[in-house]
C-alpha positions in Angstrom: -4.9 18.5 30.7 -4.6 15.6 28.4 -6.9 17.3 25.9 -4.8 20.4 25.8 -1.6 18.3 25.4 -3.2 16.4 22.5 -4.4 19.7 20.9 -0.9 21.2 21.2 0.8 18.1 19.8 -1.7 18.1 16.8 -1.0 21.8 16.1 2.7 21.2 16.2 2.3 18.2 13.8 0.3 20.3 11.3 2.8 23.1 11.5 5.6 20.6 10.8 3.7 19.2 7.8 3.2 22.8 6.5 6.9 23.6 6.7 7.8 20.3 5.1 5.3 21.0 2.3 6.9 24.4 1.7 10.4 22.8 1.5 9.1 20.3 -1.0 7.7 23.0 -3.1 11.0 24.8 -3.3 12.8 21.5 -4.2 10.2 20.8 -6.8 10.8 24.2 -8.5 14.5 23.4 -8.7 13.8 19.9 -10.1 11.4 21.4 -12.7 14.1 23.7 -14.0 16.7 20.9 -14.1 14.2 18.6 -15.9 13.5 21.2 -18.6 17.2 21.0 -19.7 16.7 17.3 -20.8 13.1 17.6 -21.9 13.8 18.1 -25.6 16.0 15.0 -25.9 13.5 13.0 -23.8 10.7 13.9 -26.2 12.5 12.5 -29.1 13.3 9.2 -27.4 9.9 9.1 -25.7 8.1 9.6 -28.9 9.7 6.6 -30.5 9.0 4.5 -27.4 5.3 5.5 -27.3 4.7 4.7 -31.0 6.4 1.3 -30.5 4.5 0.6 -27.3 1.2 1.4 -29.0 2.0 -0.9 -31.9 2.9 -3.8 -29.5 0.0 -3.2 -27.1 -3.0 -5.4 -27.7 -5.3 -3.2 -25.6 -4.7 -4.7 -22.1 -3.7 -1.3 -20.6 -6.9 0.3 -21.9 -9.1 -2.4 -20.3 -7.2 -2.2 -17.0 -7.9 1.5 -16.9 -11.7 1.0 -16.9 -11.6 -0.9 -13.5 -10.2 0.2 -10.2 -8.1 -2.9 -9.8 -9.6 -3.4 -6.4 -10.9 -6.5 -4.7 -12.3 -6.9 -1.3 -15.0 -5.4 0.9 -15.5 -3.1 3.9 -15.2 -4.3 7.5 -16.7 -2.0 10.1 -14.8 -1.5 13.3 -16.2 -0.7 16.8 -15.6 3.0 16.2 -17.7 2.9 13.1 -14.8 3.3 10.7 -15.1 1.0 7.6 -11.8 -0.5 6.5 -11.3 -2.0 3.1 -10.2 -5.6 3.7 -8.7 -6.4 0.3 -6.5 -5.0 -2.4 -6.3 -1.4 -3.4 -4.3 -0.9 -6.6 -2.2 2.1 -7.2 -1.7 2.2 -11.0 -1.7 5.6 -12.7 -4.3 5.6 -15.5 -5.5 8.2 -18.0 -9.2 7.2 -18.1 -12.1 7.2 -15.7 -12.2 4.4 -13.2 -15.2 2.2 -12.0 -14.7 2.2 -8.3 -16.5 -0.4 -6.1 -17.3 2.2 -3.4 -18.5 5.8 -3.3 -16.6 7.9 -2.5 -13.7 5.7 -3.4 -11.0 5.1 -0.8 -8.3 3.9 -3.1 -7.5 2.1 -6.4 -6.1 3.1 -9.7 -6.1 6.8 -10.2 -5.0 9.7 -12.4 -1.3 10.7 -12.3 -2.3 14.2 -11.2 -3.6 14.6 -7.6 -6.3 17.0 -6.5 -4.9 19.9 -4.4 -5.6 18.9 -0.8 -3.9 21.6 1.2 -7.1 22.6 3.1 -9.0 23.0 -0.3 -12.8 23.3 -0.2 -14.4 22.7 -3.6 -18.0 23.8 -4.0 -18.5 21.7 -7.2 -18.0 17.9 -7.6 -14.4 16.8 -8.3 -13.0 13.9 -10.3 -12.7 10.7 -8.3 -9.5 9.7 -10.0 -7.7 12.9 -8.9 -9.1 12.8 -5.3 -8.0 9.2 -4.9 -4.5 10.3 -5.7 -4.8 12.8 -2.9 -5.8 10.0 -0.5 -2.6 8.2 -1.6 -0.7 11.2 -0.4 -2.3 11.0 3.1 -5.2 13.4 2.7 -8.6 13.1 4.3 -11.5 13.8 2.0 -14.7 15.3 3.4 -17.8 14.8 1.2 -21.5 15.7 1.6 -24.8 15.5 -0.3 -27.6 18.1 -0.7 -29.3 16.5 2.4 -26.5 17.7 4.7 -27.4 20.7 6.9 -25.8 23.9 5.7 -24.5 24.6 9.2 -22.6 21.3 9.1 -21.2 21.9 5.7 -20.0 25.4 6.8 -18.4 24.1 10.0 -16.6 21.2 8.2 -15.4 23.6 5.5 -13.9 25.8 8.2 -12.1 22.8 9.7 -10.8 21.7 6.3 -9.5 25.2 5.4 -7.2 25.2 8.5 -6.0 21.6 8.1 -3.2 20.7 5.6 -3.7 17.4 3.8 -7.5 17.7 3.7 -10.0 18.5 1.0 -13.8 18.8 0.8 -16.4 18.6 -2.0 -20.0 17.7 -2.7 -20.7 14.0 -3.6 -24.1 13.1 -4.8 -23.7 9.3 -5.0 -22.7 8.6 -1.4 -25.0 6.8 1.0 -25.1 9.3 3.8 -25.2 13.1 4.0 -21.7 13.5 5.6 -18.8 11.1 5.1 -15.0 11.2 5.7 -12.6 9.2 3.6 -8.9 8.3 3.8 -6.9 5.7 1.9 -8.6 2.4 2.7 -10.9 3.9 5.4 -14.3 5.6 5.5 -16.6 6.9 8.1 -20.2 8.3 8.2 -20.7 11.1 10.7 -23.9 12.6 12.1 -22.9 16.2 12.2 -19.9 18.5 12.1 -19.6 18.4 15.9 -19.6 14.6 16.0 -16.6 13.7 18.1 -15.7 11.1 15.5 -14.7 13.9 13.1 -11.8 15.1 15.2 -10.8 11.5 15.9 -10.8 10.6 12.2 -8.7 13.7 11.3 -6.2 12.9 14.1 -5.8 9.3 13.0 -5.8 9.6 9.2 -4.4 13.0 8.2 -1.0 11.7 7.1 -1.8 8.6 9.1 -0.2 5.1 9.1 -2.5 4.1 6.2 -0.8 6.6 3.9 0.9 4.9 0.9 3.1 8.0 0.1 3.6 9.9 3.3 4.8 13.5 2.9 4.0 13.6 -0.9 2.7 17.0 -2.1 -0.8 18.2 -1.6 -0.2 21.3 -3.8 0.8 21.8 -7.4 -1.9 19.4 -8.6 -5.4 19.7 -10.2 -7.4 22.7 -8.9 -10.9 21.2 -9.5 
């Protein structure tokens, strides 16, 4: 009985997030139209500001962009979830970032998030965009070529029906199947590992989310 109640509550939560996402998309379209009215004037002022900033900048911003801005290490809990114990920076940068963990679970990232509304990517994605998705409360499922095809297919099916999730291959990770959220990471044995459902239930728009309710659509598609 408890399992059915939990399942029903989770479905209701996902449906609520989906409706909220649709409402945000409508508001965003309205904001885009409004913003376009002042865009021309902003370009003039912004152009002057950028030129002046570049003249005054000694290069500090460029060097910061090369690193993740993260310090700390993983601590493994009794449930096997590894939690980053230190700082995870959230600065928007326009360059690649050298993350201290793979896949990354946070740190400086690109201003554009990777679409994470149940998106399954069959090619590797950019870390800097995926990290932005984690900031929005997404769970990122990754796998190597050593993962069983049946597990990859089953996880892809789960992701496709779950808002605020995404999936992609990731060659540099230490295990065939891994799940990541902002500040948290877990290695799982298979798609039917009970830890998969638990991780999704805990971290999809979970308490760790720096920007709960932020969009998982309208970003980068690959």
